[in-house]
mmCIF entry with sequence, helices, sheets and N, C-alpha, C, O atoms, coordinates in Angstrom:
data_MODEL
# 
_entry.id   MODEL 
# 
_entity.id                         1 
_entity.type                       polymer 
_entity.pdbx_number_of_molecules   1 
# 
_entity_poly.entity_id                      1 
_entity_poly.type                           'polypeptide(L)' 
_entity_poly.nstd_linkage                   no 
_entity_poly.nstd_monomer                   no 
_entity_poly.pdbx_seq_one_letter_code       MAYPIDEDKFVSICMREIGEHDEVDEKVAQAVAATLNWAHHKGMIDNEKRM 
_entity_poly.pdbx_seq_one_letter_code_can   MAYPIDEDKFVSICMREIGEHDEVDEKVAQAVAATLNWAHHKGMIDNEKRM 
_entity_poly.pdbx_strand_id                 A 
# 
loop_
_entity_poly_seq.entity_id 
_entity_poly_seq.num 
_entity_poly_seq.mon_id 
_entity_poly_seq.hetero 
1 1  MET n 
1 2  ALA n 
1 3  TYR n 
1 4  PRO n 
1 5  ILE n 
1 6  ASP n 
1 7  GLU n 
1 8  ASP n 
1 9  LYS n 
1 10 PHE n 
1 11 VAL n 
1 12 SER n 
1 13 ILE n 
1 14 CYS n 
1 15 MET n 
1 16 ARG n 
1 17 GLU n 
1 18 ILE n 
1 19 GLY n 
1 20 GLU n 
1 21 HIS n 
1 22 ASP n 
1 23 GLU n 
1 24 VAL n 
1 25 ASP n 
1 26 GLU n 
1 27 LYS n 
1 28 VAL n 
1 29 ALA n 
1 30 GLN n 
1 31 ALA n 
1 32 VAL n 
1 33 ALA n 
1 34 ALA n 
1 35 THR n 
1 36 LEU n 
1 37 ASN n 
1 38 TRP n 
1 39 ALA n 
1 40 HIS n 
1 41 HIS n 
1 42 LYS n 
1 43 GLY n 
1 44 MET n 
1 45 ILE n 
1 46 ASP n 
1 47 ASN n 
1 48 GLU n 
1 49 LYS n 
1 50 ARG n 
1 51 MET n 
# 
_struct_asym.id          A 
_struct_asym.entity_id   1 
# 
loop_
_struct_conf.conf_type_id 
_struct_conf.id 
_struct_conf.pdbx_PDB_helix_id 
_struct_conf.beg_label_comp_id 
_struct_conf.beg_label_asym_id 
_struct_conf.beg_label_seq_id 
_struct_conf.pdbx_beg_PDB_ins_code 
_struct_conf.end_label_comp_id 
_struct_conf.end_label_asym_id 
_struct_conf.end_label_seq_id 
_struct_conf.pdbx_end_PDB_ins_code 
_struct_conf.beg_auth_comp_id 
_struct_conf.beg_auth_asym_id 
_struct_conf.beg_auth_seq_id 
_struct_conf.end_auth_comp_id 
_struct_conf.end_auth_asym_id 
_struct_conf.end_auth_seq_id 
_struct_conf.pdbx_PDB_helix_class 
_struct_conf.details 
_struct_conf.pdbx_PDB_helix_length 
HELX_P HELX_P1 AA1 GLU A 7  ? ILE A 18 ? GLU A 7  ILE A 18 1 ? 12 
HELX_P HELX_P2 AA2 GLU A 23 ? ARG A 50 ? GLU A 23 ARG A 50 1 ? 28 
# 
_struct_conf_type.id          HELX_P 
_struct_conf_type.criteria    ? 
_struct_conf_type.reference   ? 
# 
loop_
_atom_site.group_PDB 
_atom_site.id 
_atom_site.type_symbol 
_atom_site.label_atom_id 
_atom_site.label_alt_id 
_atom_site.label_comp_id 
_atom_site.label_asym_id 
_atom_site.label_entity_id 
_atom_site.label_seq_id 
_atom_site.pdbx_PDB_ins_code 
_atom_site.Cartn_x 
_atom_site.Cartn_y 
_atom_site.Cartn_z 
_atom_site.occupancy 
_atom_site.B_iso_or_equiv 
_atom_site.pdbx_formal_charge 
_atom_site.auth_seq_id 
_atom_site.auth_comp_id 
_atom_site.auth_asym_id 
_atom_site.auth_atom_id 
_atom_site.pdbx_PDB_model_num 
ATOM 1   N N  . MET A 1 1  ? 89.248  -5.583  50.703 1.00 0.00 ? 1  MET A N  1 
ATOM 2   C CA . MET A 1 1  ? 90.570  -5.473  50.132 1.00 0.00 ? 1  MET A CA 1 
ATOM 3   C C  . MET A 1 1  ? 91.157  -4.134  50.566 1.00 0.00 ? 1  MET A C  1 
ATOM 4   O O  . MET A 1 1  ? 90.483  -3.105  50.510 1.00 0.00 ? 1  MET A O  1 
ATOM 5   N N  . ALA A 1 2  ? 92.386  -4.152  50.988 1.00 0.00 ? 2  ALA A N  1 
ATOM 6   C CA . ALA A 1 2  ? 93.064  -2.934  51.422 1.00 0.00 ? 2  ALA A CA 1 
ATOM 7   C C  . ALA A 1 2  ? 93.921  -2.391  50.282 1.00 0.00 ? 2  ALA A C  1 
ATOM 8   O O  . ALA A 1 2  ? 94.535  -3.141  49.524 1.00 0.00 ? 2  ALA A O  1 
ATOM 9   N N  . TYR A 1 3  ? 93.942  -1.082  50.189 1.00 0.00 ? 3  TYR A N  1 
ATOM 10  C CA . TYR A 1 3  ? 94.762  -0.435  49.159 1.00 0.00 ? 3  TYR A CA 1 
ATOM 11  C C  . TYR A 1 3  ? 95.897  0.299   49.825 1.00 0.00 ? 3  TYR A C  1 
ATOM 12  O O  . TYR A 1 3  ? 95.720  0.775   50.946 1.00 0.00 ? 3  TYR A O  1 
ATOM 13  N N  . PRO A 1 4  ? 97.039  0.417   49.211 1.00 0.00 ? 4  PRO A N  1 
ATOM 14  C CA . PRO A 1 4  ? 97.377  -0.185  47.931 1.00 0.00 ? 4  PRO A CA 1 
ATOM 15  C C  . PRO A 1 4  ? 97.550  -1.694  48.070 1.00 0.00 ? 4  PRO A C  1 
ATOM 16  O O  . PRO A 1 4  ? 97.954  -2.201  49.116 1.00 0.00 ? 4  PRO A O  1 
ATOM 17  N N  . ILE A 1 5  ? 97.239  -2.378  47.006 1.00 0.00 ? 5  ILE A N  1 
ATOM 18  C CA . ILE A 1 5  ? 97.342  -3.837  46.981 1.00 0.00 ? 5  ILE A CA 1 
ATOM 19  C C  . ILE A 1 5  ? 98.817  -4.220  46.857 1.00 0.00 ? 5  ILE A C  1 
ATOM 20  O O  . ILE A 1 5  ? 99.543  -3.675  46.025 1.00 0.00 ? 5  ILE A O  1 
ATOM 21  N N  . ASP A 1 6  ? 99.243  -5.152  47.684 1.00 0.00 ? 6  ASP A N  1 
ATOM 22  C CA . ASP A 1 6  ? 100.588 -5.716  47.559 1.00 0.00 ? 6  ASP A CA 1 
ATOM 23  C C  . ASP A 1 6  ? 100.557 -6.631  46.335 1.00 0.00 ? 6  ASP A C  1 
ATOM 24  O O  . ASP A 1 6  ? 99.972  -7.713  46.373 1.00 0.00 ? 6  ASP A O  1 
ATOM 25  N N  . GLU A 1 7  ? 101.188 -6.188  45.257 1.00 0.00 ? 7  GLU A N  1 
ATOM 26  C CA . GLU A 1 7  ? 101.094 -6.909  43.984 1.00 0.00 ? 7  GLU A CA 1 
ATOM 27  C C  . GLU A 1 7  ? 101.622 -8.333  44.078 1.00 0.00 ? 7  GLU A C  1 
ATOM 28  O O  . GLU A 1 7  ? 101.021 -9.252  43.522 1.00 0.00 ? 7  GLU A O  1 
ATOM 29  N N  . ASP A 1 8  ? 102.733 -8.527  44.772 1.00 0.00 ? 8  ASP A N  1 
ATOM 30  C CA . ASP A 1 8  ? 103.294 -9.880  44.890 1.00 0.00 ? 8  ASP A CA 1 
ATOM 31  C C  . ASP A 1 8  ? 102.349 -10.806 45.647 1.00 0.00 ? 8  ASP A C  1 
ATOM 32  O O  . ASP A 1 8  ? 102.165 -11.963 45.269 1.00 0.00 ? 8  ASP A O  1 
ATOM 33  N N  . LYS A 1 9  ? 101.755 -10.289 46.716 1.00 0.00 ? 9  LYS A N  1 
ATOM 34  C CA . LYS A 1 9  ? 100.818 -11.096 47.505 1.00 0.00 ? 9  LYS A CA 1 
ATOM 35  C C  . LYS A 1 9  ? 99.573  -11.419 46.673 1.00 0.00 ? 9  LYS A C  1 
ATOM 36  O O  . LYS A 1 9  ? 99.075  -12.545 46.707 1.00 0.00 ? 9  LYS A O  1 
ATOM 37  N N  . PHE A 1 10 ? 99.074  -10.432 45.928 1.00 0.00 ? 10 PHE A N  1 
ATOM 38  C CA . PHE A 1 10 ? 97.904  -10.623 45.077 1.00 0.00 ? 10 PHE A CA 1 
ATOM 39  C C  . PHE A 1 10 ? 98.170  -11.707 44.034 1.00 0.00 ? 10 PHE A C  1 
ATOM 40  O O  . PHE A 1 10 ? 97.343  -12.594 43.823 1.00 0.00 ? 10 PHE A O  1 
ATOM 41  N N  . VAL A 1 11 ? 99.327  -11.626 43.388 1.00 0.00 ? 11 VAL A N  1 
ATOM 42  C CA . VAL A 1 11 ? 99.690  -12.620 42.372 1.00 0.00 ? 11 VAL A CA 1 
ATOM 43  C C  . VAL A 1 11 ? 99.780  -14.000 43.009 1.00 0.00 ? 11 VAL A C  1 
ATOM 44  O O  . VAL A 1 11 ? 99.303  -14.982 42.440 1.00 0.00 ? 11 VAL A O  1 
ATOM 45  N N  . SER A 1 12 ? 100.386 -14.076 44.180 1.00 0.00 ? 12 SER A N  1 
ATOM 46  C CA . SER A 1 12 ? 100.523 -15.358 44.873 1.00 0.00 ? 12 SER A CA 1 
ATOM 47  C C  . SER A 1 12 ? 99.157  -15.971 45.181 1.00 0.00 ? 12 SER A C  1 
ATOM 48  O O  . SER A 1 12 ? 98.951  -17.167 44.977 1.00 0.00 ? 12 SER A O  1 
ATOM 49  N N  . ILE A 1 13 ? 98.236  -15.159 45.666 1.00 0.00 ? 13 ILE A N  1 
ATOM 50  C CA . ILE A 1 13 ? 96.884  -15.637 45.978 1.00 0.00 ? 13 ILE A CA 1 
ATOM 51  C C  . ILE A 1 13 ? 96.184  -16.110 44.702 1.00 0.00 ? 13 ILE A C  1 
ATOM 52  O O  . ILE A 1 13 ? 95.560  -17.172 44.687 1.00 0.00 ? 13 ILE A O  1 
ATOM 53  N N  . CYS A 1 14 ? 96.290  -15.322 43.640 1.00 0.00 ? 14 CYS A N  1 
ATOM 54  C CA . CYS A 1 14 ? 95.659  -15.702 42.369 1.00 0.00 ? 14 CYS A CA 1 
ATOM 55  C C  . CYS A 1 14 ? 96.209  -17.020 41.848 1.00 0.00 ? 14 CYS A C  1 
ATOM 56  O O  . CYS A 1 14 ? 95.450  -17.880 41.402 1.00 0.00 ? 14 CYS A O  1 
ATOM 57  N N  . MET A 1 15 ? 97.514  -17.178 41.902 1.00 0.00 ? 15 MET A N  1 
ATOM 58  C CA . MET A 1 15 ? 98.128  -18.404 41.384 1.00 0.00 ? 15 MET A CA 1 
ATOM 59  C C  . MET A 1 15 ? 97.724  -19.613 42.218 1.00 0.00 ? 15 MET A C  1 
ATOM 60  O O  . MET A 1 15 ? 97.532  -20.705 41.683 1.00 0.00 ? 15 MET A O  1 
ATOM 61  N N  . ARG A 1 16 ? 97.596  -19.420 43.512 1.00 0.00 ? 16 ARG A N  1 
ATOM 62  C CA . ARG A 1 16 ? 97.155  -20.514 44.377 1.00 0.00 ? 16 ARG A CA 1 
ATOM 63  C C  . ARG A 1 16 ? 95.716  -20.909 44.031 1.00 0.00 ? 16 ARG A C  1 
ATOM 64  O O  . ARG A 1 16 ? 95.387  -22.095 44.010 1.00 0.00 ? 16 ARG A O  1 
ATOM 65  N N  . GLU A 1 17 ? 94.863  -19.922 43.760 1.00 0.00 ? 17 GLU A N  1 
ATOM 66  C CA . GLU A 1 17 ? 93.465  -20.194 43.423 1.00 0.00 ? 17 GLU A CA 1 
ATOM 67  C C  . GLU A 1 17 ? 93.329  -20.844 42.048 1.00 0.00 ? 17 GLU A C  1 
ATOM 68  O O  . GLU A 1 17 ? 92.488  -21.722 41.856 1.00 0.00 ? 17 GLU A O  1 
ATOM 69  N N  . ILE A 1 18 ? 94.150  -20.417 41.097 1.00 0.00 ? 18 ILE A N  1 
ATOM 70  C CA . ILE A 1 18 ? 94.092  -20.984 39.750 1.00 0.00 ? 18 ILE A CA 1 
ATOM 71  C C  . ILE A 1 18 ? 94.568  -22.431 39.757 1.00 0.00 ? 18 ILE A C  1 
ATOM 72  O O  . ILE A 1 18 ? 94.022  -23.282 39.055 1.00 0.00 ? 18 ILE A O  1 
ATOM 73  N N  . GLY A 1 19 ? 95.580  -22.693 40.549 1.00 0.00 ? 19 GLY A N  1 
ATOM 74  C CA . GLY A 1 19 ? 96.160  -24.042 40.558 1.00 0.00 ? 19 GLY A CA 1 
ATOM 75  C C  . GLY A 1 19 ? 97.245  -24.137 39.506 1.00 0.00 ? 19 GLY A C  1 
ATOM 76  O O  . GLY A 1 19 ? 98.307  -23.531 39.643 1.00 0.00 ? 19 GLY A O  1 
ATOM 77  N N  . GLU A 1 20 ? 96.978  -24.894 38.459 1.00 0.00 ? 20 GLU A N  1 
ATOM 78  C CA . GLU A 1 20 ? 97.965  -25.023 37.384 1.00 0.00 ? 20 GLU A CA 1 
ATOM 79  C C  . GLU A 1 20 ? 97.954  -23.737 36.566 1.00 0.00 ? 20 GLU A C  1 
ATOM 80  O O  . GLU A 1 20 ? 96.948  -23.397 35.945 1.00 0.00 ? 20 GLU A O  1 
ATOM 81  N N  . HIS A 1 21 ? 99.069  -23.031 36.570 1.00 0.00 ? 21 HIS A N  1 
ATOM 82  C CA . HIS A 1 21 ? 99.134  -21.741 35.887 1.00 0.00 ? 21 HIS A CA 1 
ATOM 83  C C  . HIS A 1 21 ? 100.446 -21.617 35.119 1.00 0.00 ? 21 HIS A C  1 
ATOM 84  O O  . HIS A 1 21 ? 101.363 -22.422 35.283 1.00 0.00 ? 21 HIS A O  1 
ATOM 85  N N  . ASP A 1 22 ? 100.507 -20.598 34.287 1.00 0.00 ? 22 ASP A N  1 
ATOM 86  C CA . ASP A 1 22 ? 101.735 -20.340 33.542 1.00 0.00 ? 22 ASP A CA 1 
ATOM 87  C C  . ASP A 1 22 ? 102.123 -18.874 33.698 1.00 0.00 ? 22 ASP A C  1 
ATOM 88  O O  . ASP A 1 22 ? 101.499 -18.130 34.455 1.00 0.00 ? 22 ASP A O  1 
ATOM 89  N N  . GLU A 1 23 ? 103.151 -18.476 32.977 1.00 0.00 ? 23 GLU A N  1 
ATOM 90  C CA . GLU A 1 23 ? 103.681 -17.116 33.088 1.00 0.00 ? 23 GLU A CA 1 
ATOM 91  C C  . GLU A 1 23 ? 102.641 -16.066 32.690 1.00 0.00 ? 23 GLU A C  1 
ATOM 92  O O  . GLU A 1 23 ? 102.597 -14.982 33.272 1.00 0.00 ? 23 GLU A O  1 
ATOM 93  N N  . VAL A 1 24 ? 101.819 -16.382 31.717 1.00 0.00 ? 24 VAL A N  1 
ATOM 94  C CA . VAL A 1 24 ? 100.787 -15.434 31.272 1.00 0.00 ? 24 VAL A CA 1 
ATOM 95  C C  . VAL A 1 24 ? 99.793  -15.163 32.400 1.00 0.00 ? 24 VAL A C  1 
ATOM 96  O O  . VAL A 1 24 ? 99.401  -14.016 32.616 1.00 0.00 ? 24 VAL A O  1 
ATOM 97  N N  . ASP A 1 25 ? 99.385  -16.202 33.115 1.00 0.00 ? 25 ASP A N  1 
ATOM 98  C CA . ASP A 1 25 ? 98.475  -16.021 34.247 1.00 0.00 ? 25 ASP A CA 1 
ATOM 99  C C  . ASP A 1 25 ? 99.084  -15.079 35.282 1.00 0.00 ? 25 ASP A C  1 
ATOM 100 O O  . ASP A 1 25 ? 98.391  -14.220 35.827 1.00 0.00 ? 25 ASP A O  1 
ATOM 101 N N  . GLU A 1 26 ? 100.373 -15.239 35.551 1.00 0.00 ? 26 GLU A N  1 
ATOM 102 C CA . GLU A 1 26 ? 101.051 -14.382 36.524 1.00 0.00 ? 26 GLU A CA 1 
ATOM 103 C C  . GLU A 1 26 ? 101.085 -12.940 36.045 1.00 0.00 ? 26 GLU A C  1 
ATOM 104 O O  . GLU A 1 26 ? 100.853 -12.018 36.826 1.00 0.00 ? 26 GLU A O  1 
ATOM 105 N N  . LYS A 1 27 ? 101.372 -12.744 34.769 1.00 0.00 ? 27 LYS A N  1 
ATOM 106 C CA . LYS A 1 27 ? 101.431 -11.387 34.218 1.00 0.00 ? 27 LYS A CA 1 
ATOM 107 C C  . LYS A 1 27 ? 100.057 -10.721 34.235 1.00 0.00 ? 27 LYS A C  1 
ATOM 108 O O  . LYS A 1 27 ? 99.951  -9.523  34.498 1.00 0.00 ? 27 LYS A O  1 
ATOM 109 N N  . VAL A 1 28 ? 99.014  -11.485 33.958 1.00 0.00 ? 28 VAL A N  1 
ATOM 110 C CA . VAL A 1 28 ? 97.657  -10.935 33.999 1.00 0.00 ? 28 VAL A CA 1 
ATOM 111 C C  . VAL A 1 28 ? 97.300  -10.531 35.428 1.00 0.00 ? 28 VAL A C  1 
ATOM 112 O O  . VAL A 1 28 ? 96.756  -9.449  35.647 1.00 0.00 ? 28 VAL A O  1 
ATOM 113 N N  . ALA A 1 29 ? 97.599  -11.384 36.393 1.00 0.00 ? 29 ALA A N  1 
ATOM 114 C CA . ALA A 1 29 ? 97.309  -11.061 37.793 1.00 0.00 ? 29 ALA A CA 1 
ATOM 115 C C  . ALA A 1 29 ? 98.076  -9.821  38.227 1.00 0.00 ? 29 ALA A C  1 
ATOM 116 O O  . ALA A 1 29 ? 97.542  -8.979  38.951 1.00 0.00 ? 29 ALA A O  1 
ATOM 117 N N  . GLN A 1 30 ? 99.320  -9.705  37.790 1.00 0.00 ? 30 GLN A N  1 
ATOM 118 C CA . GLN A 1 30 ? 100.126 -8.534  38.134 1.00 0.00 ? 30 GLN A CA 1 
ATOM 119 C C  . GLN A 1 30 ? 99.528  -7.273  37.502 1.00 0.00 ? 30 GLN A C  1 
ATOM 120 O O  . GLN A 1 30 ? 99.488  -6.221  38.140 1.00 0.00 ? 30 GLN A O  1 
ATOM 121 N N  . ALA A 1 31 ? 99.069  -7.375  36.266 1.00 0.00 ? 31 ALA A N  1 
ATOM 122 C CA . ALA A 1 31 ? 98.452  -6.237  35.586 1.00 0.00 ? 31 ALA A CA 1 
ATOM 123 C C  . ALA A 1 31 ? 97.150  -5.831  36.268 1.00 0.00 ? 31 ALA A C  1 
ATOM 124 O O  . ALA A 1 31 ? 96.856  -4.641  36.380 1.00 0.00 ? 31 ALA A O  1 
ATOM 125 N N  . VAL A 1 32 ? 96.374  -6.800  36.722 1.00 0.00 ? 32 VAL A N  1 
ATOM 126 C CA . VAL A 1 32 ? 95.124  -6.504  37.436 1.00 0.00 ? 32 VAL A CA 1 
ATOM 127 C C  . VAL A 1 32 ? 95.433  -5.742  38.719 1.00 0.00 ? 32 VAL A C  1 
ATOM 128 O O  . VAL A 1 32 ? 94.786  -4.736  39.011 1.00 0.00 ? 32 VAL A O  1 
ATOM 129 N N  . ALA A 1 33 ? 96.409  -6.208  39.483 1.00 0.00 ? 33 ALA A N  1 
ATOM 130 C CA . ALA A 1 33 ? 96.770  -5.540  40.734 1.00 0.00 ? 33 ALA A CA 1 
ATOM 131 C C  . ALA A 1 33 ? 97.252  -4.121  40.469 1.00 0.00 ? 33 ALA A C  1 
ATOM 132 O O  . ALA A 1 33 ? 96.863  -3.194  41.179 1.00 0.00 ? 33 ALA A O  1 
ATOM 133 N N  . ALA A 1 34 ? 98.086  -3.940  39.464 1.00 0.00 ? 34 ALA A N  1 
ATOM 134 C CA . ALA A 1 34 ? 98.593  -2.610  39.131 1.00 0.00 ? 34 ALA A CA 1 
ATOM 135 C C  . ALA A 1 34 ? 97.456  -1.688  38.702 1.00 0.00 ? 34 ALA A C  1 
ATOM 136 O O  . ALA A 1 34 ? 97.433  -0.515  39.076 1.00 0.00 ? 34 ALA A O  1 
ATOM 137 N N  . THR A 1 35 ? 96.520  -2.209  37.925 1.00 0.00 ? 35 THR A N  1 
ATOM 138 C CA . THR A 1 35 ? 95.380  -1.409  37.467 1.00 0.00 ? 35 THR A CA 1 
ATOM 139 C C  . THR A 1 35 ? 94.477  -1.017  38.629 1.00 0.00 ? 35 THR A C  1 
ATOM 140 O O  . THR A 1 35 ? 94.011  0.121   38.695 1.00 0.00 ? 35 THR A O  1 
ATOM 141 N N  . LEU A 1 36 ? 94.227  -1.945  39.541 1.00 0.00 ? 36 LEU A N  1 
ATOM 142 C CA . LEU A 1 36 ? 93.414  -1.627  40.719 1.00 0.00 ? 36 LEU A CA 1 
ATOM 143 C C  . LEU A 1 36 ? 94.088  -0.562  41.572 1.00 0.00 ? 36 LEU A C  1 
ATOM 144 O O  . LEU A 1 36 ? 93.421  0.353   42.056 1.00 0.00 ? 36 LEU A O  1 
ATOM 145 N N  . ASN A 1 37 ? 95.393  -0.665  41.764 1.00 0.00 ? 37 ASN A N  1 
ATOM 146 C CA . ASN A 1 37 ? 96.122  0.347   42.533 1.00 0.00 ? 37 ASN A CA 1 
ATOM 147 C C  . ASN A 1 37 ? 96.061  1.703   41.838 1.00 0.00 ? 37 ASN A C  1 
ATOM 148 O O  . ASN A 1 37 ? 95.877  2.730   42.490 1.00 0.00 ? 37 ASN A O  1 
ATOM 149 N N  . TRP A 1 38 ? 96.217  1.705   40.513 1.00 0.00 ? 38 TRP A N  1 
ATOM 150 C CA . TRP A 1 38 ? 96.153  2.948   39.761 1.00 0.00 ? 38 TRP A CA 1 
ATOM 151 C C  . TRP A 1 38 ? 94.764  3.581   39.883 1.00 0.00 ? 38 TRP A C  1 
ATOM 152 O O  . TRP A 1 38 ? 94.649  4.785   40.114 1.00 0.00 ? 38 TRP A O  1 
ATOM 153 N N  . ALA A 1 39 ? 93.716  2.775   39.730 1.00 0.00 ? 39 ALA A N  1 
ATOM 154 C CA . ALA A 1 39 ? 92.345  3.285   39.813 1.00 0.00 ? 39 ALA A CA 1 
ATOM 155 C C  . ALA A 1 39 ? 92.058  3.842   41.204 1.00 0.00 ? 39 ALA A C  1 
ATOM 156 O O  . ALA A 1 39 ? 91.407  4.878   41.337 1.00 0.00 ? 39 ALA A O  1 
ATOM 157 N N  . HIS A 1 40 ? 92.537  3.167   42.227 1.00 0.00 ? 40 HIS A N  1 
ATOM 158 C CA . HIS A 1 40 ? 92.347  3.652   43.594 1.00 0.00 ? 40 HIS A CA 1 
ATOM 159 C C  . HIS A 1 40 ? 93.063  4.989   43.780 1.00 0.00 ? 40 HIS A C  1 
ATOM 160 O O  . HIS A 1 40 ? 92.497  5.930   44.336 1.00 0.00 ? 40 HIS A O  1 
ATOM 161 N N  . HIS A 1 41 ? 94.294  5.067   43.316 1.00 0.00 ? 41 HIS A N  1 
ATOM 162 C CA . HIS A 1 41 ? 95.073  6.303   43.436 1.00 0.00 ? 41 HIS A CA 1 
ATOM 163 C C  . HIS A 1 41 ? 94.393  7.443   42.674 1.00 0.00 ? 41 HIS A C  1 
ATOM 164 O O  . HIS A 1 41 ? 94.282  8.557   43.186 1.00 0.00 ? 41 HIS A O  1 
ATOM 165 N N  . LYS A 1 42 ? 93.944  7.165   41.462 1.00 0.00 ? 42 LYS A N  1 
ATOM 166 C CA . LYS A 1 42 ? 93.262  8.179   40.639 1.00 0.00 ? 42 LYS A CA 1 
ATOM 167 C C  . LYS A 1 42 ? 91.996  8.652   41.328 1.00 0.00 ? 42 LYS A C  1 
ATOM 168 O O  . LYS A 1 42 ? 91.700  9.847   41.324 1.00 0.00 ? 42 LYS A O  1 
ATOM 169 N N  . GLY A 1 43 ? 91.243  7.733   41.921 1.00 0.00 ? 43 GLY A N  1 
ATOM 170 C CA . GLY A 1 43 ? 90.031  8.105   42.641 1.00 0.00 ? 43 GLY A CA 1 
ATOM 171 C C  . GLY A 1 43 ? 90.326  9.001   43.828 1.00 0.00 ? 43 GLY A C  1 
ATOM 172 O O  . GLY A 1 43 ? 89.577  9.939   44.100 1.00 0.00 ? 43 GLY A O  1 
ATOM 173 N N  . MET A 1 44 ? 91.407  8.721   44.534 1.00 0.00 ? 44 MET A N  1 
ATOM 174 C CA . MET A 1 44 ? 91.787  9.560   45.673 1.00 0.00 ? 44 MET A CA 1 
ATOM 175 C C  . MET A 1 44 ? 92.144  10.967  45.213 1.00 0.00 ? 44 MET A C  1 
ATOM 176 O O  . MET A 1 44 ? 91.759  11.947  45.851 1.00 0.00 ? 44 MET A O  1 
ATOM 177 N N  . ILE A 1 45 ? 92.877  11.069  44.112 1.00 0.00 ? 45 ILE A N  1 
ATOM 178 C CA . ILE A 1 45 ? 93.254  12.378  43.576 1.00 0.00 ? 45 ILE A CA 1 
ATOM 179 C C  . ILE A 1 45 ? 92.013  13.142  43.136 1.00 0.00 ? 45 ILE A C  1 
ATOM 180 O O  . ILE A 1 45 ? 91.882  14.329  43.432 1.00 0.00 ? 45 ILE A O  1 
ATOM 181 N N  . ASP A 1 46 ? 91.104  12.479  42.436 1.00 0.00 ? 46 ASP A N  1 
ATOM 182 C CA . ASP A 1 46 ? 89.874  13.129  41.981 1.00 0.00 ? 46 ASP A CA 1 
ATOM 183 C C  . ASP A 1 46 ? 89.038  13.613  43.158 1.00 0.00 ? 46 ASP A C  1 
ATOM 184 O O  . ASP A 1 46 ? 88.459  14.698  43.100 1.00 0.00 ? 46 ASP A O  1 
ATOM 185 N N  . ASN A 1 47 ? 88.968  12.826  44.220 1.00 0.00 ? 47 ASN A N  1 
ATOM 186 C CA . ASN A 1 47 ? 88.210  13.231  45.405 1.00 0.00 ? 47 ASN A CA 1 
ATOM 187 C C  . ASN A 1 47 ? 88.842  14.431  46.085 1.00 0.00 ? 47 ASN A C  1 
ATOM 188 O O  . ASN A 1 47 ? 88.124  15.290  46.597 1.00 0.00 ? 47 ASN A O  1 
ATOM 189 N N  . GLU A 1 48 ? 90.163  14.516  46.106 1.00 0.00 ? 48 GLU A N  1 
ATOM 190 C CA . GLU A 1 48 ? 90.848  15.661  46.704 1.00 0.00 ? 48 GLU A CA 1 
ATOM 191 C C  . GLU A 1 48 ? 90.550  16.931  45.924 1.00 0.00 ? 48 GLU A C  1 
ATOM 192 O O  . GLU A 1 48 ? 90.394  17.999  46.516 1.00 0.00 ? 48 GLU A O  1 
ATOM 193 N N  . LYS A 1 49 ? 90.469  16.831  44.607 1.00 0.00 ? 49 LYS A N  1 
ATOM 194 C CA . LYS A 1 49 ? 90.196  17.992  43.761 1.00 0.00 ? 49 LYS A CA 1 
ATOM 195 C C  . LYS A 1 49 ? 88.787  18.524  43.989 1.00 0.00 ? 49 LYS A C  1 
ATOM 196 O O  . LYS A 1 49 ? 88.550  19.720  43.824 1.00 0.00 ? 49 LYS A O  1 
ATOM 197 N N  . ARG A 1 50 ? 87.855  17.667  44.362 1.00 0.00 ? 50 ARG A N  1 
ATOM 198 C CA . ARG A 1 50 ? 86.462  18.078  44.571 1.00 0.00 ? 50 ARG A CA 1 
ATOM 199 C C  . ARG A 1 50 ? 86.275  18.831  45.879 1.00 0.00 ? 50 ARG A C  1 
ATOM 200 O O  . ARG A 1 50 ? 85.307  19.574  46.035 1.00 0.00 ? 50 ARG A O  1 
ATOM 201 N N  . MET A 1 51 ? 87.178  18.647  46.803 1.00 0.00 ? 51 MET A N  1 
ATOM 202 C CA . MET A 1 51 ? 87.015  19.266  48.127 1.00 0.00 ? 51 MET A CA 1 
ATOM 203 C C  . MET A 1 51 ? 87.487  20.679  48.155 1.00 0.00 ? 51 MET A C  1 
ATOM 204 O O  . MET A 1 51 ? 87.416  21.333  49.195 1.00 0.00 ? 51 MET A O  1 
# 
């Protein structure tokens, strides 16, 4: 997986894999993508501080 994650693409892939989905599924997938991007960004900042 490449970072930062394209949230729209991630949601689209998740919805395709789920099949029958609703708005809540889309919001959860969007939140997961945003959280992964945030965690990746935070990790990069923490690594810069250590150097």
